[in-house]
N, C-alpha and C positions, 0 to 999 in steps of 0.2 A: 922416428919421423919417417917421412916418405922417401928419404934417401936423396932428395933434391936439396942442395944448399946453394941457391943462386946468390949472387952478389946483390946487396940491397939496390944498387944502381940498376940492375937488370929488372928487378920487380917494379921499380919506379918507372922505368922506361915502358914496361908492359902496360902499366896503369895509364900513363900519358897517351900511349898509342891507341888503347882499346876502350877506355871509358869515354862514352859519347856524351857530349854536352848538348842538352836540349833546352833552348831558351823558352821562357814563359810557360813552363810546365811544372806542376799541375795548375799553376795560376800565373797571371802576368807578374813579371819582375823576378820570378824564380828561375835560376839556372840549374836545372836538374841534371844529375850525373847518372847516366844509364850504364850500369855495370854488365848488362846482358852480353855485349860483345866479348868482354873479358871472360865471362863464365863459359862462353861457347868455345873458347880456345883452350884446349886441354893443357898445353905447355904453359901458357900464361897463368891459367888457374893454379896449376901445380907450383909455379914459381911464387905466386902471391901467397898461397897457403903456407908454403915453407917459410917465407919471409915473416908472415904474421905470427906463425907458431913460435918463432924464435923470440918473440917479444916477452915471454914469460918465464922461461925455465920450467921446471917440473910443476905441473898443476894436476888437481883432481878433477876439475870441471872446467868446461868452456861454456860461458853464457852468451847466447846469441840473441840480439834484439830484433824484434819483428820489424819488417819481414825479411829484408835483404840480408840482415845480420845472420839469419838462419843459414843462408846459402853459403856463407863463409865459415861460420862456426862449426858446422857439422864436419867438413873435411879437416879443419884444424884440430878438432877433438880427436878424430881418428888418427891424425898424424902424431898427436901428443900422447896417445893411449889414455885419453881422459873421457869422462862422460860429458853429455851435452845437456844443458838446461835452457829450454826456450823461454824467453822473456816476452810475454804476449800482451797485446792490448787488452783492456778490460773486457770481460765477458767472453773471452775466447777459450778459456780453460775451464773444465769442470771442477767444482770445488772439492775440498777446501783450497783456497788460494790465499796468498799474502799479496796485498796491493799497496802501491805507492803512487800518489798523485803528484803532479808537478805543473807549474805554470807554463803556458805557451804565450806567444806574443798577443794572441787574441783568444783567451780562454784557458782551458786546462786539459790535461790528459792523465790517464792512469795506466800503469803497467802492472802485470801480475806474474807470479810464479807459483809453482807447487812447492811449498816450504819443505815437504817431506823429501824432496829430491836433493836438497842442499843440507848436508850434515854440518854441524858445528865444527869449526876448525878446517873445513875444506879450503884448499887454495884454488882460487878461481881467476881465469883469464876472461875478460869481457871483450866481445868482438862485435863490430858493426862496420858497415860500408863507409859511412860518412860521419865525421864529427863536425857538427855545425854549432848550434848554441849550447850543446851539452846537457840539455834538460833530460832527455831520455837516458843518457848514460849515467848522469848523477842519480836519477831515480833508481836505476838498475843497481848501482853500487849500494845505495841505501837499503834496497830490498835484500840483497845478498848479505850485507852486514847485519841486518835484523835477524837473519837466519843463523848468525854466528860464523859466517864464512869470512875468509880473508881475501879481498880482491888484490891480487899480486900485480896485475897490469891490465891496461886497456889497450887494445890494438885496433886501428882503423885503417881502411884502405886509403881514404882521403880525409884530410883535415882542412876545413875552410877557416883559415886563421882570423879573418876579419870578424867572424861571428863570435869569437871569444869562448868557445866551448871548453878549451883546455883550462881556463880559469875556474870553471865550475867543478873541476876535478882535482883541485889542489890537494897535494899530499899523496897522489897516486902516480904510478909510473904510466905515462901515456905516450904511445908511439903511433905514427902514421907512415905509410909507405910514401905518400906524396902529401905535401903541404902546399896549398894554394893561398894567395893573398885574400 
């Protein structure tokens, strides 16, 4: 790992201090969590990466969900000595791809991966910035499991408890640095 072993409380404090809340973005009624101030602070980013990397133990791959999950998954993969698998929105990867669709509140979405990058039996940590309803995370887990991988843990910067995303990930080890109501 990176050599940093901050206390979980320090990583949580950094998230609380640096993640900016933006009301009514990208649409009215949404409280957006802007992680760019945290990403811009080298010490805070290192503390968060170290804390999130500890969520899994040894892994072969870190899967980061588009788009902000990429920003956290890449340094976590480096810290763990693991490879990186980008989980992209439909149409963003050249084929062949494996796709998984899931329901949204108003419609549906699809995520894709290159199946050749995930070997059967690989131990995978799934990473994203926010766990909200859990749809994207659950679709990502299904994609990885269809490749024969074992999702050993899911690690998030922030979990929005009221949206129930953890419930869609039953049977998996789920952690978040900060949980908000």
